[in-house]
N, C-alpha and C positions, 0 to 999 in steps of 0.2 A: 712848220710852226714851232714857236718856242712855248713850251708848256711848263708851268710852275706846279710842283707837287708839294703840298704841306704834309710832311711825314711826322705825325704825332701819335699814330696808333698802329696802322697796318703797314707791313713791309711789302705788301703785294706790288705796289707801283715801283719799287726799287728796280725791278727787272725790266721795266719798260725801256729804260735807256739802252739796254743791251739787245733787246729783241726788236725794237722798232726800226723800221726801214724808212719812215717818213718824217718823223718829228724829233726835235731836240728837247731833252728834259732837264729841268733845274729843280733842285730839292732844297727845302728849308725845313727846319725843325726846332722846336723848343725843348727837345729831349736829347741829351748827350748820346744815348745808346745808338741813335741813328747816324751820328757823326763818326762812329767807330767802324762803320761798314766800309770795307776796303773796295767794294765793287763800284761805289759812286762817290761823288763829292757832294757832301751835304753841309750847307752853311747853318750855323747854330745861332738862333736868336736868344740871347741871354737876357731874359726878363728880370733877372735878379740885379743886373748892373744898371740901377735906375737912379743913383744918387745925382748924377749930372743931368738927369732928364726930368726931375720932379717938378720943374717949372712948366712943363708942357701940358697943354689942355687937349683932350681927345676931340676929334671932329664928330665921331659917331657915338652910338649908344654903348658906351664902354661897360655899363652895368649888365647889359645883355650879353656882351662878349664873354664876360667872366662870371656869369650867373651862378654856376656851380661852385666856383671858388668862394664867392662872396657869401653863399649860404653857410659854408663851413668856417669862413674866416671873416665874420662881420666887422671886426675891428680894423681890417686891413684895406679899407676902401681907398685911402689916399695912395697907397702903394699900387693898388690895382689900376687906379685912374692914370697914374704915371706909366705903368706898363702898357696900358691900352694906347696911349699917345705915342709911346716909343715904337710899338709894333706897327701902328698905322703908318708912321713915317718911314719905318724900315721897309715895309711892304711896298709902299708907293715908290720909293727910290729904286728898289730892286726891280719892280715891274717895268719902270721906265728905262733903267740902265740895261736890262737884259732883253728889252723889247718883247715882253711876254704877251702872247696872244690868247692864252687859255689858262684857267686856274682850276686845279682839282684839289679838294680839301675834304676833311672830315667835318663834323658839325658839333663837336662837344667841347673842345678846349678853346681857350680864349684866342689863340693864334689862328686856329682853324676857322672860327666864327668871324673873326676880324677879316681874314683873307676873303671870305665870301662877300662880305659887305664892301670891302675896298674894290674888289673886282667889279661889282655892280656899279659902284660910284664912278669907276674909271671906264665904264662901258665895255668891259671885257667879259666874254662868256665864261661862266663858272659852273662847276658841277660838284655837288656834295655826294659823298659815297659813305655807306655804312653797311652793316651785315644784312644779308638778304632775308626776306620773310619766308621763303620756301627753302629751308635749310636742308642740307649743307651746300646746295649747288647753285645759289643765286647771290648776287650783289645788288643792293638797293642804290638807286641813283636818282637825283632830283636837282634841278637847276638852282633851287633856293636854299633848302635846308633838309634836315633829316626828320623823319617821323611826323609829328604834328606841326612842325614848322615848314613842311614841304608845300610846294605848289599843289601837289596831289591832294593833300588834306584840305587846303583852302577851297578846292573845287568839289570836295566830297559832299557838302551840304546841298549842292545843286544836282547831284547825280541821281538820275532816274533809272532804276534797274529795268523797268519795262521798255526802255529805249535802247538797251544794250543788246546787240545781236551777235557779238563776237563769239567765236568758237570756244568751247570749254574743254577741248580734248586734252590739253596739257594739264589742266586742273583735275580732270577725271583720272588721269594717270597718277598724279601726285596723291590724290585722295585714296586710290587703291593701295598705294604704298603705305599711307598712314594707317589704314584699317588693318593691314596685315603685318605691320612692323612690330617686332618684338625685340627690344633693346636690352641687352644684358651688359652692364658696365660696372666697374668698380670705382670707388672714389679715388683711388690712387691713379687710375688711368685718366679720369676726368681732370683731376688737379695737376697731374704731371709734376712739374717742378715745385708747384705751390704746396705740395705735400711735404716737401723737404724744408725743415726750419732753417737750416744753414743757407739753402738757396734763397729763401725769403730775405734773410738778413743781408746777404751779399747783393741781392737785387735792390734792396732798399738803399744800401750804401752807394751803389753805382748811380742811382737816380736821385741822389741827395740834392742836386742842383735844380731838379725839376720844380719849377715855380708852382705848378698847380697840382702836384701829386698829393692825394689824400693819404696822410700818414696816420694809420690807425694805431691807437695806444697798444703797447706790448701786453699790458694786463688784459685788454679786451681779447686779443688773439689767444693768449694763454687760457683764459676762461672758456672761450668758444671751443678750443681744442679739447679741453678737459671734459666739457659737457658732451661732446660728440662721443667720446669713449665711454662715458658713464651712463648716458641716457638709453633707455630701452625703446628704441624706435619700433614702430609697427612695420610689417611687411605688406606687400600688395595682396597676398593671400588672406590677410586679416580683414580686408575690406569686404564684408559680407552683407552690409546693409546699405541702403541708398545714402549717398553723400554728395556734398558740394565741394568742389576742389578749389583750393586757394594756393597756387604756386607762387612762392615769393621770388621777387627779383633781387639782384644783389643790392644791398642797401646804399651802394655808391653808384648805382646805375645812372648814367647821364640822362636817360629817358625819364627817370623819376624826377630829377631836379628840374629839367627843362619843361616837362609837360605834366607835372603833378601839382597838387595844391597843398599837400601836407609835408612837413619836414620836422624831425627826421622820419625815416621810413617806418620806424616802430609804431608811429601813430596810425598808419594804415592797418597794421595788425591788430592793435587795440580796438580800433573802430569796427573792423569786421567781426572780431570775436564777440564784442559786446552786442552788436546787432544780431549776430547769430543766436546768442544765448537768449535774447529777447523773444525770438520767434521759433526757437528750436522745437518746442512741443507742437506748435502749429504746423510746421512744415515736415516734421517727422523724418529727420535725416541727420547725418553726422556732418561735421566740418573737418575735412582732411587738409592739413597744412604741410607743405613741403618746402624746406629751405632750399635756396639756390646752392648747388654744390660748391660754387666758388666762395661762398660766404661761411662755409662750415668751420673753417679754422680762423676766421677773421671776426665774426660777429656773434655775440651771445644773445639768444632770445629765451626768455622764460618759457618753459614747456609744461604747462599744467594740463594734463590729459584727463580732464573731468568735464562733466556736463556736455558730453558729445564731441569734444574737440580731440582730434587725433593728429599726431605728428608722425608722418611716414618717413622712411629712410630717405635722406637727401640724394643718394645716388640713384634712386629709382627714376626711370625715365618718365617724363610727363606724358609721352605718347602711350606708354603702357597703362598709366593711370586713367587717361581719357578713354582708352579702349575698354576699360573695365565696365561691365554691364550695369554696375551699381552707381556709376557716375551720372548725376542728373544735371550738372551745370558747373560753371567755372566763374571764379571771381579773379579779376586781374586789375592792376593799375593801367598798364599799357604793354604788357608782355606779349611776345610773339606767340605764346601759348594760347592767347585769346583767339588768334586766327585759326590755329590748329583745332581748337575746341569747336569753333563754328563749323569748320569743314567736317568734323566728326559728329555733327548734329547735336552738340551739347550747347545750350544757351549760355551766353556770357554777360556778366555784369562788369562794366568798365568804369573804374573809379577816376581815371585821369583822361587826358587827351590822347587819342590814339588814331593811327592812320586807318583803322578799321571801325572806328566809333561812329556808326551811322544808325539812325533810329529804326531803319528797316531790318537791321542785322543784329543789333545788340541792345541790351538794357544799359542805359547811360545814367550814371549818378548825377543828379543836378546839384546836390549839396552834400557835405560831409557830416551830416547829423546821423546819430544812431537810429532815430525813427525812420528817416528816409531810406537808409541802407537796409533796415529790417523789412520795409515794405518791398524793396527791390528783390530781396531774398525770397519773399513770398511769391513774387512774380515769376521767378525762375522756375518754380514748380509747375506753373501752367503755361510757360512759354513754349511754343513750337516754331522752330526756325523754318523759313521759306527756303527750301533747298535750291530752288532755281535762282533766287536772289543771291544766295551765298556763293554759288558757283560763278554767277556772272560777275559779282564783285571781285572774287579771287582771280578770275581770268583777266578782268580789267586791270587789277593791281599788278598782276604778273606782266602783262603786255606793256603797261605804262611806266613802271618803275623798276623792273627787275632785269638784270643782265646775267647771263650764264657764267658762273665762276665761283670762286671761293677765296675770300680775302685772307684766309689763313694758310693758303697754299701758294706755290710758285706758279705763275701763269706760263702758258706755252705760247709760242710765237703766233699761232693761229688765233688764240684768245686775245692777244694784244692787238693784232690786226683788226679783229672784229670790233673791239672796244673803240679803237681810233676811228674806224669807218662809221660806226654808229653815232658817236657823240662829238668827235672833234673835227674830222676832215670834211 
């Protein structure tokens, strides 16, 4: 078979062309960094070269392809519409000329999302991949899209846990790992090259042609870096009273843009803090906020530690915090931490669309008003999770959408063979 890979995020599939014994792989990318890889031949879709294509009209939902970019660049809709039409035509021609039988793509950038749509239009099987929910050893896969755009999420509202009889052995093993896991990590290790300012500048220069790259202002990055070194964060040992945990996602997380209702991400923080302050005395607990470690040197958040709000060290592991005996619940937009919280028997309030947002499992915010969120925080105090439902759901999620592997590592030949036999051949 001839398989098209859209390389816009993960280099995982680069190695399939060398390890596969059965299929032929073709690679397209909207990012120059993948064209520099000497191991494979990657064709570059230059979305910036649109002057000669601005008369083209897209066939599909171009605003949905480039939803993330449009939220950040609302004045660029004409350029985006032209880019969508250009990419649609490019993909259609490529698929026809190369006789493509299967498409593998991510689900966040315009090219990735367009490729999934074009494949469906041309009646070609497609697969969307993104990071796994049972990290670090799984990859998420779905024929339609990622997270709340997936076929799995579409069928979630009809799911009856009392009718699921599948084995929970794998989930029981994963759960035991979560309960006993103690993670000690430094911010330097987490950030790796991102900790290095010169690396950041070089990386930004190399990707300067990337049409959709979100370029954060230098003053914002400088302020965030300064605040990290000056602020007195609390440690895990300081959490000696009951608290609700609010782990922040990166403010540029595609899952927020695609499956959330507030923009920018700061609005979620303001909403949760105001809602918590309104009922703080009634629920008698603290609110513990943790920045995503990838945001520490990129995004500045005001950190007023009064009225029961605590900012914990961003390098602290979410698993360690969830395992703290004083943690009584979690608030997320749609972070993977929500699933981990459920498995550790900590009730979850979900503010956005999420692949685990089911009324039998989580508290779901119906609107983004302070009063409504305050009432949901009160509910967290009295919510008791159904362990049987949680395990059945997690097991069903694992068996339906997860593949063993790690998108951040190099696959081995046995892994490539298993992937192909499971999804392609």
